[in-house]
N, C-alpha and C positions, 0 to 999 in steps of 0.2 A: 332774865330770860323768860320767866313766867308771864309777865304782863305783855311782852312783845309777842309771845306765842298766842295769847288770847286775842290780841288785836288782829294778828294775821289770820287766825281762823275765822274771826268775826267778819273780816273784810271778804274772805273767800266765800263765806256763806251769804253775805249780802249780795255779792256778785252773782251767785247762783239765783238768789231771789229776783234780781233784775232780769236775768235770763229767763226765769220761769214766767214772770209776768209778761215779758215780751212774747213768749211762746203762746201764752193764753190769748193775748191780743191778736196774734197772727191767726190762731185757730178761729177766733170769733169772725174774722173776715171770711175764712173758708166756710164755716158753718152757716153764716148768714146767706150764702148762696144756695143752700139746700131748700128744696121744696118750692122753688119759684114756678115750676111747671105745674099746671093744674091748681087744685085748691089745697094741696098739702094735707095738714092735719084735719081739715074739715071732711075729707073723703078717704084718707089713708089711716087705717086703724093703728099701724105701727108708728107712724109719725105722731098721731094723737097720743099714744101711750108715752112716747118719748117726751112730748110737750108736758105731760103731767109730771113726769119724773124731774124734768128740768125746772119746772115751777117750784117743786119742793126744794131743790137745791138753791134756787134763787131766793126763796124765802129765808133760808138759813144764812145766805150771804148778806142779805139785808139786816138780819139780826146781828151778825158779826160786826157789820159796820156800826150799828147802834152801840154795841159793846165798846168799840174803840171811841166813839163819840162821847160816851158817858165817862170814860176814864182818862181821856187825853189831857184834860186840864190838871190832872194829878201827877202826870209823868214829868220827869226832869232829867237833865243830862242826856247821856246816850239813848236812854229808853224813850225820851220824848221824840227824838229823830226817828227811832225805830217804829214807834206807835204811829207817827204821821205817815211813814212809808207804808206800813201794813194797812192802814186805813185806805190809802190810795190804791193799794193792790186789791183790797176787797171790793172797792168800787169798780176796778177793772174787771174783776170776776163777775160782778153783777151785770156789767155792760155786756160782757161776752155771753153770758147766759141769756140775756134779753135778746141779743142778736140771733143766738141759736134757736130760741123759741120762735121768733118771727121768721127765721129762715126756713123753719119747718112748716110755716103757714099757720102757726098757733098764736094765741094771745097770752100776754103775761097777766096773771092774776095773783101773783105772790105779794105777800105783805110780811114785814118783820114781825116776829113773835115777841110777846112781852117778855122781857128779861126777868127770870125768876130770882136771880141773886139780888141781895140788897145793894143799894147804890154804894159804890166803893168810897172809902174815906181817905185812902192813901195810895201810894204808888203800887205797893205789893197787892192790895186788893184789886186795883185796876188791872194789873197784869194777870191776876188769877181769873178775873172775869173774861178778859180777852182769851186766855188760854182755854177756858171752858168752852167758849163759843167756837174757837178754832178747832177744838176736838170734835165738836158736833159736826162742823162743816166738813172736816176730814172724813168722818164716818158716813155722812150723807153722800159725799163724792164717791167713796169706795163702794157704797151700796148701789149707786147708780150705774157704775161701769158695766157690770155683767147684765143688767136689766135693759140698758139702752139698746135699741135694735138697729139704729143707724150709726155708721162708722164715725162720722165727724163729731156728733155729740158725745159718743163714747170716748173718743180721744180727748175731747175737751174736759170731760169729767176726770179722766186720769191725770191731766195736767193740773186741774184744780187740787186734786188730792196731793200731788207732789208739792205744790205751793204751800198748802196748809201744813204739811209735815215740816217744811223748812221753817215756817213761822213758829211752830212749836219749839223747835230747837233754840231759837233766839229768845223766845219768851222764858224758857227754862233758865237760860243764862241770866236774863234780867231778874229772875226770882232767886238767884244765888246758887243755882245748882253747880256741883263740882264738875270737873272735866268728864268724869266717867258718866255722870247722869245726863250730860249734854248729848251723848251719842244716841242717835235714834235706835229704836228697836229694829230687828231685821225686817219686820213687816208692821209698820205703824198702823194701828187700827182705829185711832180716835178714842181709845179707852184709857190711855196712860194718864194718871193723875198728875197735877202740878207738883213741883218739889214741895216737900213737907215743911211746915212751920217757917214760911218766909219772914224776913224782917219787915218792919213796918214800911220802910221805904225802898226795900230791895238794895242790891249792892250799889255803891256809889261810884264804881269805875266801870 
């Protein structure tokens, strides 16, 4: 019963991740239509402020992609598939933010930050690195929501926060967290640490 339950929960969560990334992609189309009249961010101070906030979020998405790129070769089994999927979703996030910035009449000037953590040597370290950057991305998205002044970018930021929160749940599972630890906090903030003392390669199932 135990393994079947874990697989069932995992599939439901993966299904939610697919739905979340589809929602983000749909929002990108909507947001990209903003700001086409006039010069957008060049003459509108509210749109210019939103562009600055979105560029900060974009920089973190690019950093999170780099974290997955750095650790992907160390993943194996189910977590390799998860890592590939999450990397693809981070790319979708970056694409959505790029379209949102251009839709507001702004320019993208974001670059990935240098990863502070040492290069991972095994699966557990690779998952911790991804977890840390997902945490930061979640915090950035949550911080952006109340500060964005245009509705479409604000909705996009909220969708990104939901996607990152889902990623954290599956990364905790990959690091060997028990069922109780997999449950998200009532209000995920991007501050929850990864599960303590993970094994060198994480769980094998």
